[in-house]
C-alpha positions, -999 to 999 in steps of 0.1 A, spaced: 392 -330 409 419 -350 424 456 -343 419 460 -377 401 442 -363 370 465 -346 345 448 -317 329 454 -320 292 452 -293 265 421 -311 252 405 -310 286 413 -273 289 399 -266 255 366 -284 263 362 -267 296 369 -233 281 344 -240 253 318 -250 278 324 -217 297 322 -196 266 290 -212 254 275 -208 289 284 -171 289 270 -166 254 237 -184 257 231 -193 293 231 -231 288 253 -257 272 244 -287 251 268 -312 235 260 -299 201 269 -263 212 303 -275 224 308 -294 191 300 -262 172 322 -240 194 352 -263 189 345 -274 153 345 -311 163 319 -339 158 292 -347 184 307 -382 190 340 -365 199 321 -343 224 303 -374 238 337 -391 244 352 -360 260 322 -353 282 323 -388 295 360 -383 305 352 -348 320 324 -364 341 347 -392 352 373 -366 363 347 -345 382 349 -314 359 313 -315 347 279 -328 355 249 -332 333 213 -325 343 183 -345 333 178 -325 302 213 -332 291 227 -298 298 264 -296 307 273 -279 340 308 -271 351 317 -283 386 337 -260 409 370 -276 398 360 -275 361 350 -239 364 383 -230 380 403 -246 351 379 -230 325 382 -195 340 420 -198 342 424 -208 305 397 -183 293 414 -154 312 447 -164 296 431 -165 262 414 -131 265 445 -115 280 469 -129 254 445 -121 225 441 -85 236 478 -81 241 486 -94 206 459 -72 191 474 -42 209 508 -51 193 492 -49 159 484 -85 152 453 -92 131 425 -101 156 419 -136 141 456 -144 141 459 -130 177 431 -153 189 446 -183 171 480 -176 186 465 -171 221 449 -206 218 483 -221 211 501 -202 239 474 -203 267 481 -239 275 518 -238 277 528 -204 291 541 -207 327 524 -190 356 555 -169 361 556 -157 325 518 -150 324 520 -131 357 549 -110 344 530 -103 312 500 -92 332 522 -70 354 537 -55 322 502 -48 308 491 -32 340 523 -11 343 521 2 308 485 10 310 474 -14 283 438 -22 291 427 -58 298 392 -72 293 
């Protein structure tokens, strides 16, 4: 990844979905990403083309999607934010489905400073994080 590529919310969503699918089943196909995100396969084809161009993924001869080092770094950052925010909201008493939906909205826009402060608060108060 070069610094000239702006990482969009869509890019983050796709990279996170690829990571989640990989963790769940050990491999990632385009159809798996489409299912995870609730989008069409042509949408995934367009997105994977852009992700490849930006150096976030590669594809093997069988068509399996593989995160590059830079793609994995972004995916892990967003997925960590998602899990932490979801769990925090659930601990506050928010319905788990709503907590996950809200975490998806916030994970992209929360600043590093605020997210770090939230993590410090969670650690200080003994709220467990996944």
